[in-house]
N, C-alpha and C positions, 0 to 999 in steps of 0.2 A: 402126574409127571413123576418119573422115576428119579430119585435123588441119588446121585453118585458123587464120588470125590471130585470128579471132573467138573460137575456143575457148581460145586461149592467154590472152586477156584475160578471158574469161568465168569461168573456174574460180577464179583468185585473187579475183575480185570476189565469188564465192559464199562463199569462206572469210571474206572481210572482212565480208560481210553476216551470217554466223553469229557472228562476233566482236561486231559491233554489237548483235545480238539478245541475246547472252549478257550484255552490259554493261547494256543499257537495260531488258531484261525478264527479270530473274533468276529470278522465280517460275516462268516457263514453260520455263526452260532446265535441262538436265541437267549443266551445267558451272558453275564459279564461278572468279573471279579473285581473286588476292591480290597485294598490293603489298609488295615486299621491298627493303630497302636493298641496294645493290650493293657498298658499301664498308664494311668494319668496321675499326675502329682497332686492336683487339687480337684475339688468338685466342679469348679468353674471350667477347668480344662476338660473334664469328662463331659460336662454339658455342652461345651463347644464342639467336641468331637461328635457327640450324638446329633447335634443340630446340623453339622456339616454333612454327616452321613445321610440324614433324612432329606436334606436339600439335594444332595447328589442323586438319591433315589427318585425324588420327585421330578428332577430334570431329565433323568435317563429313561425312566419307564414310560412307555407310550400306552395309552388306553385306546383300544379299538371300540369305538361306539358305533354300533350298527343300528341304524334306525329302521324299524319295520313298519 
């Protein structure tokens, strides 16, 4: 594949377009976004945040178990 300046700009824009589609059309997307605090005041608060994120992921992600 020939690398030009156009492809260097085009590929990040494609990823940005996928991000925008995921945010504004969540029903059509296979991805989802969560918002997480970046700073915790105590270790307990940090552990609570991690636990709640893991719980959200466990509830949200479906596993396709195909029996053969």
